[in-house]
N, C-alpha and C positions, 0 to 999 in steps of 0.2 A: 720636465727636467730643467734645472738651471743651465743656462747656456755655457757657463764655465765647465760644468760637468760634461756637457755634450762635447765640448772641444777636446777635453782630455780623454774622453772615451774613444775618440777617433784618431787622435794625434798625441803621441807620448813625448816627442822630442822636438828640438829646434823651434819651440814656441817663441814668437816675437811679440812682446807687449810694448806698446809705445805710450809714453806719458805726454800729455799736453795740458796746459792750463786753460780752463774754461774762460771764454771772453778775451782770448789773446790770439794773435796780436790786436785784433779789433773785436769789439764787443759781439758783433754778429758772426764771427768766424767759427764759433763752436761747432755747429753742425756741418759746416763746410770741411773742417779738419777731420771730423769723424767720418764723413762720407769718403773723403780722399784716402784716409788710412784704410778704410774697409775695401775700397776699390783696388787698392794696391797690395792686398793680400795679408795685411796685419792680422794676427790671430786674436789679440786682446787689445783693448783700448782703455787706458787709465786716464781719467779726466780729473784734473786737479781743481778743487774748490778753493779759490784764492782766499788767503787769510793774512792778516797784517803781522802776525807773530809766529811764523812757521818754525818749528823746532828742528826739523830734519832736512830742510831745504837749503841748498847752497845758494850763492849769489845770483846765478842765472835764473833759477826758478823763483827765487825771492823777487827778483826784478820783474819777472813775468806776472807774478801775483800782484805786485804793486801797480803795474800797468792795467791789469784786468780790473782791479778794484777802482782805479781812476776811470776806467771805461764805464764803470757802473755795474760790474758783475756782482751778483749776490745769489744766495741759494734759491730764493723764490724765482728769480729771473731765469736761473739755469734750468729749473724744472719746466718753465714756460718754453724755453728754447728746445728742450728735449722732447716735447710733445710731438708725437708722430715719427720719432726717429726709428722706431721699429718697423715702419713701413719702408724704410730705406736701407736698413742693414740689420743683420742678425749676428754680427760680431759681438761677443760679450763686452759689456761696458762696466767698468769699475769706477766708483767715485772715491777719490782720495782727498782727505782733508783733516781738519783738526776738531777736537771735541767741542770747544767752546761755541763756535757758530752753529754746530749741529744741535747742541743742547738748547741754544737760544731759539732755534727753529722748532725744537721739540723732537725727542728721539722717535717717538711713535709716528708723529706727523711726517718726519723725515723719511722713515721707512715706508710709510704709506705712499708718499709721493714717488719714492724710488720705484716701488712696485708698479705704480700707475704708468710710468714712462718706460719701464723695461730695463731698469738697472739690475745687474746681476750680483755685484759684490761691492764691499765697502772696505776701505783702508783708513783707519784712524790711529795713527802711531802713538798718540798720547792717551788712548783709552786703556786703563789698566785691565789686565787679563781677568783678575778676580772680580772686578766691578762688572765687566761684561758678563761673566759667567753667572753672577748672582742677580744682576738687575736687568740686563738687556738681551741676553741670549734668546729668550723665548720670543721677544718682539721681532728680532731679526729673522728668526726661523719662521715666524707667523707670516712674514711677508716674502719668504723665499729668498732672502738675501744672505750671501756668504760673507762672513767677516774674515778678513785675511790679516794674519798677524805677521810681524817682522821679527827676525832674529839676526844676531850679529855673530862674528867669530868668537866673542866672549860669552855668549849665551851658554849656560850650563846644560848638560845632557838632560837633567831632570826637567828644566824649563822647556827645552826643545820638545821633549815628550809631551808635556802638557799643551804646548802650542799646537803640536800635531793633533792632539785629541780634540782641542777646541776649534781648530781651523776647519774651514770648508773651502773647497775650490783649489787653493794652492797655498804654499807658505812662501813668504817674501824673504829671501836670504840677502841681507845687506852685506855687500862684499867687504866692507871695512867700517870701523867705528868712526865715521865722519859724516859730513852732510853730502847731499847730492852734488854731482859734478866733480867728485874727487878724481884725480888723475893717477891714483895709485895703480901700480901694475897688477892686473887681475890674476896674472899667472903666479904671483907670489902667494895667492890664497889657495894653492892646490891642496895643501893639507886640510884646510877648513872644508873645502868642497868634498874631499874624499871622506872626511869624517861624517858629513851629512849623508853622503852616498851609502856609507857602510851602516848607517843607523836604520836603513830600510824603512823610512817614514811612510805612513799611509797616504799622505798628501803629496802631490807633485811639488817640486821646488823650482822657483824662478829666482834668478840672481839680479839684483839691482844695485845701483850706485857704481859708477866707474865703467859702465858699459857704454861705449860711444861709437863703435864702428864695427865693420865686418870681423876684424881680428878678435876684438874683445868679446863680441857676441859668440863667435865660434868657440873661443876658449871656455866661456861659461857653459856652453852647451855640451862640452866634453863630459861634465860631471853632473849636470842638472837637466831639468826638462826644458829650460829655456832662459830667456833673460829679458830685462826691462831697460829700455832706453828713455831717458827723460831730458837731461840737460842738453845733450848734443842735438836732439830734435828741436827743442825750444829755440836754440841758437839758429838752427837751419831755417826756421820759418819767421824769425824775428823781423827781418826786413825784406822778405821775399816779395818780389813784384808780382809773382803769380803763385799763389799757395798750392794750387793743384800740381804744377810742374815741380815746385820745390819738394813737396811731399813724395811725389813719384820718384824723383831722383834720389832722395834720401833712402827710401826703402830699398830701391834697386841696388844702391851701394852697400847696404848692410846685408841684405839677403837677396841676391840676384835671382830672378825667375829662371827656372830651368828651361 
């Protein structure tokens, strides 16, 4: 069973997904960050594949991508770094990126490498849903990969239903129509979250964009299965003298251990 499915089979609520950019802050920090997040009880890890022209990323994550690219990060190197990661953690890992570099790597080649290192899900915000359904769905399923789609407050009910039908693992509910790192008050989206809740979708829903601390995480969890933190985490580790300590402190602040 896919590790994302295993997670939601045993835990329905308060899921904490942390995003970090591969190869950031230093090129060889990728597995260090993954292990530290895993050791501190994070439920899901979203690993960004840096890209020079990201559509959905705000300035902080764009900056982290720029640094990671300057560090030398690329998809082939990322797969090299992830070899053996499943000997160290069983936390589900999702790769998030954009279609262009993945297509250059080759869709099936990419999926094959994901399966070999133990990746569970993929987020490609610029992959059109119809194109996925017609051309790539069978390939992703062949390699046991869940493709996770995004929706926004403006997404129609018809499209949400189709996203729910095509998605596996969970649905990524963007809290507002902006880029990552938005400081819009998440409690202003109560009607949007309630609408999703009332639709009784078959997939769990995680909220991303604008989740930055304990208060916003808990607010999102009132209506959905959990939330995703990216920008605030990237900021927290940017200049950390000790990654392990910085990551432990960040997670403890967002979701204190009982």
